[in-house]
C-alpha positions as CSV (number, residue, x, y, z in Angstrom):
1,M,48.6,-153.9,161.6
2,P,45.4,-155.5,160.3
3,N,45.7,-157.8,157.3
4,H,42.8,-156.2,155.4
5,P,42.4,-152.5,156.3
6,N,39.0,-151.0,155.3
7,H,38.4,-148.2,152.8
8,L,35.7,-145.9,154.2
9,I,34.2,-143.5,151.6
10,L,31.9,-140.7,152.7
11,D,29.6,-138.3,150.9
12,F,29.9,-134.8,152.3
13,D,26.7,-132.7,152.1
14,G,24.0,-134.2,154.2
15,T,26.2,-137.1,155.2
16,L,29.2,-135.7,157.0
17,T,27.3,-132.4,157.4
18,T,23.8,-132.0,158.7
19,T,22.8,-129.5,155.9
20,S,23.7,-128.5,152.4
21,T,26.9,-126.4,152.1
22,L,26.1,-124.8,148.7
23,P,24.5,-121.7,150.2
24,L,27.5,-121.2,152.5
25,I,30.0,-121.6,149.7
26,Y,28.0,-119.2,147.5
27,D,28.0,-116.7,150.3
28,I,31.8,-116.7,150.5
29,G,31.9,-115.4,146.9
30,Y,28.9,-113.1,147.4
31,R,30.6,-111.3,150.3
32,L,33.5,-110.5,148.0
33,N,31.3,-109.7,145.0
34,P,28.0,-108.3,146.4
35,S,26.8,-107.2,143.0
36,S,26.3,-110.8,142.0
37,P,22.8,-112.3,142.0
38,S,21.5,-113.6,145.4
39,W,21.7,-117.3,146.3
40,N,17.9,-117.4,146.3
41,S,17.7,-116.5,142.6
42,I,20.3,-119.2,141.7
43,Y,18.4,-121.8,143.8
44,R,15.0,-120.8,142.3
45,A,16.4,-121.1,138.7
46,Y,17.7,-124.6,139.6
47,I,14.3,-125.7,141.0
48,D,12.5,-124.4,137.9
49,D,14.9,-126.4,135.7
50,Y,14.3,-129.5,137.9
51,N,10.5,-129.2,137.8
52,E,10.5,-128.7,134.1
53,L,12.7,-131.8,133.6
54,K,10.5,-133.8,135.9
55,V,7.4,-132.9,133.9
56,S,9.0,-133.7,130.6
57,Y,10.5,-137.0,131.7
58,S,7.7,-139.5,131.1
59,K,9.4,-142.8,131.6
60,H,8.4,-145.1,134.4
61,R,10.9,-145.5,137.3
62,T,10.1,-148.8,138.9
63,T,13.4,-150.6,138.2
64,L,17.0,-149.8,139.1
65,S,18.0,-149.3,135.5
66,Q,15.1,-146.9,135.0
67,E,16.1,-144.9,138.1
68,L,19.7,-144.7,137.0
69,D,18.6,-143.4,133.6
70,W,16.6,-140.6,135.4
71,L,19.6,-139.7,137.6
72,E,21.7,-139.4,134.5
73,H,19.2,-137.1,132.9
74,L,19.8,-134.7,135.8
75,R,23.2,-134.0,134.3
76,V,21.8,-131.3,132.1
77,I,20.3,-129.2,134.9
78,E,23.3,-129.7,137.1
79,Y,25.6,-128.5,134.3
80,R,23.3,-125.6,133.6
81,S,23.4,-124.6,137.3
82,I,27.2,-124.6,137.3
83,A,27.2,-122.5,134.1
84,R,24.8,-120.1,135.6
85,V,27.0,-119.6,138.7
86,E,30.1,-119.2,136.6
87,A,28.3,-116.5,134.5
88,T,27.7,-114.4,137.7
89,K,31.5,-114.4,138.4
90,V,30.5,-114.6,142.1
91,F,33.7,-116.5,142.9
92,R,36.0,-113.9,141.2
93,G,39.0,-113.5,143.4
94,V,38.1,-116.4,145.8
95,T,41.3,-118.5,146.2
96,K,41.5,-121.9,147.8
97,D,43.1,-120.4,150.9
98,V,40.1,-118.0,151.2
99,M,37.7,-120.9,150.8
100,H,39.5,-123.0,153.4
101,A,39.6,-120.2,155.9
102,A,36.0,-119.3,155.4
103,A,35.0,-122.9,155.9
104,E,36.9,-123.1,159.1
105,G,35.1,-119.9,160.2
106,V,31.5,-121.1,159.5
107,T,32.3,-124.4,161.2
108,K,33.7,-122.8,164.3
109,D,30.8,-120.3,164.5
110,G,28.3,-123.2,164.4
111,K,26.8,-122.2,161.0
112,L,27.8,-125.7,159.7
113,E,27.7,-128.8,161.9
114,L,29.1,-132.3,161.2
115,R,27.2,-135.3,162.3
116,K,27.6,-136.9,165.7
117,G,30.4,-139.5,165.8
118,W,32.0,-138.8,162.5
119,E,35.5,-138.3,163.8
120,K,35.4,-141.3,166.1
121,L,34.7,-143.6,163.1
122,V,37.2,-141.9,160.8
123,T,39.9,-142.1,163.5
124,M,39.2,-145.8,164.2
125,V,39.6,-146.7,160.5
126,M,42.7,-144.6,160.0
127,E,44.5,-145.8,163.1
128,E,44.2,-149.3,161.8
129,E,45.9,-148.1,158.6
130,G,42.7,-148.1,156.6
131,K,41.8,-145.3,154.2
132,V,39.2,-142.6,154.3
133,S,38.0,-140.7,151.3
134,V,35.3,-138.0,150.7
135,V,33.5,-138.0,147.3
136,S,31.3,-135.1,146.7
137,V,29.4,-133.2,144.0
138,G,30.1,-130.1,146.0
139,W,31.8,-127.0,144.6
140,S,35.0,-126.8,146.6
141,A,37.4,-129.5,147.9
142,A,39.2,-126.7,149.8
143,F,35.9,-125.9,151.6
144,I,35.5,-129.5,152.6
145,R,39.1,-129.7,154.0
146,G,38.5,-126.5,156.0
147,C,35.3,-127.8,157.5
148,L,37.0,-131.1,158.5
149,S,40.0,-129.3,160.0
150,A,37.9,-127.0,162.2
151,A,35.4,-129.7,163.1
152,S,38.2,-132.0,164.2
153,R,39.5,-129.4,166.6
154,L,36.0,-128.7,168.0
155,V,35.5,-132.4,168.7
156,R,38.9,-133.0,170.1
157,P,40.1,-129.8,171.8
158,D,42.8,-131.8,173.6
159,R,44.7,-131.9,170.3
160,E,45.0,-128.2,170.1
161,D,48.4,-128.1,171.7
162,D,49.8,-130.9,169.5
163,A,49.8,-129.8,165.8
164,S,50.9,-133.1,164.4
165,E,48.3,-135.1,166.4
166,K,45.4,-132.8,165.7
167,S,46.0,-132.8,161.9
168,F,47.2,-136.3,161.2
169,H,43.8,-137.9,160.4
170,I,42.3,-134.9,158.7
171,E,45.2,-134.3,156.4
172,H,45.3,-137.9,155.3
173,I,41.6,-137.9,154.2
174,N,41.5,-138.1,150.4
175,V,39.0,-135.4,149.2
176,R,37.5,-135.7,145.7
177,A,35.3,-132.9,144.7
178,N,35.0,-130.0,142.3
179,E,36.9,-126.8,143.0
180,V,36.7,-123.0,142.3
181,L,39.7,-121.9,140.2
182,D,42.1,-119.2,141.6
183,D,41.4,-116.8,138.7
184,E,39.6,-113.5,138.0
185,E,36.7,-115.2,136.2
186,G,35.2,-117.1,139.0
187,R,35.2,-120.3,137.1
188,M,35.0,-123.9,138.3
189,E,37.9,-126.2,137.7
190,R,37.4,-129.1,135.3
191,Y,37.9,-132.3,137.3
192,W,38.2,-134.4,134.1
193,K,40.1,-132.1,131.8
194,A,40.1,-134.6,128.9
195,A,36.4,-135.3,128.8
196,A,34.7,-135.4,125.4
197,S,32.2,-132.6,126.3
198,D,32.2,-129.8,128.9
199,D,29.2,-131.3,130.8
200,R,31.3,-134.3,131.7
201,T,34.3,-132.4,133.1
202,R,32.8,-132.0,136.6
203,I,31.4,-134.3,139.3
204,L,27.7,-133.7,138.8
205,T,25.7,-136.9,139.0
206,A,25.5,-140.3,140.7
207,A,27.4,-141.8,137.7
208,D,30.1,-139.3,138.2
209,K,30.5,-140.1,141.9
210,F,30.7,-143.8,141.0
211,R,33.3,-143.0,138.4
212,V,35.4,-141.2,141.1
213,M,34.9,-144.0,143.6
214,T,35.9,-146.6,140.9
215,D,39.1,-144.7,140.2
216,T,39.9,-144.4,143.8
217,V,39.1,-148.0,144.7
218,G,40.6,-149.4,141.5
219,R,44.0,-147.9,142.2
220,D,43.8,-148.8,145.9
221,H,42.8,-152.4,145.1
222,H,46.1,-153.1,143.5
223,E,48.0,-151.7,146.6
224,R,45.7,-153.3,149.2
225,P,44.0,-156.4,147.8
226,G,41.3,-157.8,150.1
227,Q,40.2,-154.5,151.6
228,L,36.5,-153.9,152.1
229,V,34.9,-150.7,150.6
230,I,32.3,-149.1,152.9
231,Y,30.3,-146.2,151.4
232,V,28.1,-143.9,153.5
233,G,25.7,-141.5,151.8
234,D,22.3,-139.8,152.2
235,S,20.8,-139.0,148.8
236,T,20.1,-140.4,145.4
237,T,23.3,-138.9,144.1
238,D,25.0,-141.6,146.3
239,L,22.9,-144.5,144.8
240,E,25.4,-146.1,142.5
241,C,28.2,-145.8,145.1
242,L,26.0,-147.3,147.8
243,L,25.1,-150.3,145.6
244,H,28.5,-151.0,144.3
245,A,30.4,-150.7,147.6
246,D,30.9,-153.9,149.6
247,I,28.8,-152.3,152.3
248,G,26.5,-149.4,151.6
249,I,25.2,-147.4,154.5
250,C,22.4,-144.8,154.1
251,L,22.3,-142.1,156.8
252,R,18.8,-141.2,157.7
253,G,16.9,-139.9,160.7
254,E,13.7,-141.3,162.2
255,A,10.5,-140.9,160.1
256,N,9.7,-137.5,161.5
257,T,13.2,-136.1,161.3
258,M,14.4,-137.2,157.8
259,T,15.6,-134.6,155.4
260,G,14.1,-134.2,151.9
261,E,17.2,-136.0,150.4
262,Q,16.9,-138.9,152.9
263,K,13.2,-139.3,152.2
264,E,13.9,-139.3,148.4
265,L,16.6,-142.0,148.7
266,Q,14.4,-144.1,150.9
267,G,11.5,-143.7,148.5
268,T,13.7,-144.6,145.6
269,L,15.0,-147.8,147.2
270,D,11.4,-148.9,148.1
271,R,10.2,-148.1,144.6
272,V,12.8,-150.2,142.8
273,G,12.6,-153.0,145.4
274,L,15.9,-152.7,147.2
275,V,15.8,-153.6,150.9
276,C,17.7,-151.3,153.3
277,R,17.9,-152.7,156.9
278,W,18.6,-150.8,160.2
279,M,22.2,-151.4,161.4
280,G,20.9,-152.0,164.9
281,T,19.6,-155.4,163.7
282,I,22.8,-156.6,162.0
283,K,24.2,-159.9,163.2
284,K,27.2,-162.0,162.5
285,D,25.1,-164.3,160.3
286,D,24.3,-161.4,158.1
287,M,27.9,-161.1,157.1
288,K,28.0,-164.8,156.1
289,A,24.8,-164.4,154.1
290,R,26.2,-161.4,152.3
291,S,29.3,-163.3,151.4
292,T,27.4,-165.6,149.1
293,S,24.9,-163.0,147.7
294,R,25.0,-161.2,144.4
295,V,25.7,-157.5,144.2
296,H,22.8,-155.3,145.5
297,N,21.4,-158.1,147.7
298,N,21.6,-157.7,151.5
299,S,24.3,-155.0,151.0
300,L,22.3,-151.9,152.2
301,W,21.9,-150.7,155.7
302,W,20.8,-147.5,157.3
303,A,21.9,-145.7,160.5
304,K,20.9,-142.5,162.3
305,D,24.4,-141.2,162.7
306,F,28.1,-142.2,162.8
307,D,27.9,-143.3,166.4
308,E,25.4,-146.0,165.4
309,I,27.7,-147.2,162.6
310,Y,30.7,-147.2,165.1
311,R,28.8,-149.3,167.6
312,S,27.4,-151.7,165.1
313,M,28.4,-155.3,164.5
314,L,30.1,-154.2,161.3
315,F,33.1,-152.9,163.3
316,S,35.2,-154.5,166.0
317,T,37.2,-152.5,168.4
318,S,40.2,-152.8,166.1
319,G,38.4,-151.1,163.2
320,N,38.0,-154.3,161.1
321,I,34.8,-155.9,159.9
322,K,33.9,-158.6,162.4
323,D,34.1,-162.3,161.4
324,N,34.7,-161.4,157.8
325,D,37.4,-163.7,156.5
326,N,34.9,-165.6,154.3
327,Y,33.3,-162.3,153.4
328,R,36.5,-160.9,152.1
329,S,37.6,-164.0,150.2
330,S,34.3,-164.4,148.4
331,H,34.2,-160.8,147.4
332,S,37.6,-160.6,145.8
333,V,36.4,-161.6,142.4
334,V,33.1,-159.7,142.6
335,R,34.9,-156.5,143.7
336,S,37.4,-156.6,140.8
337,A,34.5,-157.0,138.3
338,R,32.3,-154.4,140.0
339,F,34.9,-151.7,140.0
340,E,36.1,-152.2,136.5
341,I,34.9,-149.6,134.1
342,N,34.8,-151.1,130.6
343,K,33.8,-148.0,128.8
344,F,32.9,-144.4,129.4
345,T,30.6,-143.1,126.7
346,E,28.8,-139.9,126.0
347,S,25.6,-141.2,127.7
348,T,26.6,-143.3,130.7
349,L,29.1,-145.5,132.5
350,V,29.1,-149.1,131.3
351,Y,30.4,-151.5,133.9
352,Q,30.1,-155.1,134.9
353,L,28.0,-156.1,137.9
354,T,28.8,-159.8,138.2
């Protein structure tokens, strides 16, 4: 058993998957309630809201704090989109079991694909008694679990005859996402039921994802002191998590194959002056340099897929970060400060950096 198991935290849409899952999730409800508006109309309304906000938001976005302010302003249109979907009652009668089974179906049929090497990396971390979590602004945790379950069997068909072996790693992944309620109204569950206002009850923004990660890591830090938190994401919704993890990894393709979300994240990092290096260039000395740096410096890397992360110098064959005793020791104080939420207000998360 390793002394310091890692905690791998993954975004879902665009990170674990190659595409957005929202159209697929909406289609599950639409098939049961075909009188609901089409997905295209829901999507167009969201884009109209986004463009309107972008025009009205006149502040400069050349620093990290300015970018985080912009990302928090997106809450209003994300909340409006959820309210719009709820009003259609498209998810009326869609239970978690229905969502899980439908997710397995679209994954088996190839309508939804997970990125190359995902299960190998997850298995390596969990076999060394590390933890794996998924943090998503997606609409259904049950859908995510169904996708992971089916994708695991596709990647490792040899597990099909051994129910305990094929399900062990998947069932131990901690999925944190929104959820469709099992009711006749087609509503979304309130993730934070005691929030001061309804627009803060779901996981909608980069700050919300960071709040979820903070909660997950904060509890785990007391149980497993010294662990390293590794976050993998692909979009600006992952920005705060990427910056506050011990190691942040951006998934992106080559210049001519990047998705819109990947391009937006790269452009944001460039605009606010944050360096993101290719994992193929990582060396042992980089770990030592990171151990003495402040948060946000030298912490960001990018990789084309999970195979590239798996093969990198970050991981040894045992699943632990290589040559990282000094790295772990120097980060124990920084991590406890970085993942301590001092106050959650109506406007933003207030937290310590260093």
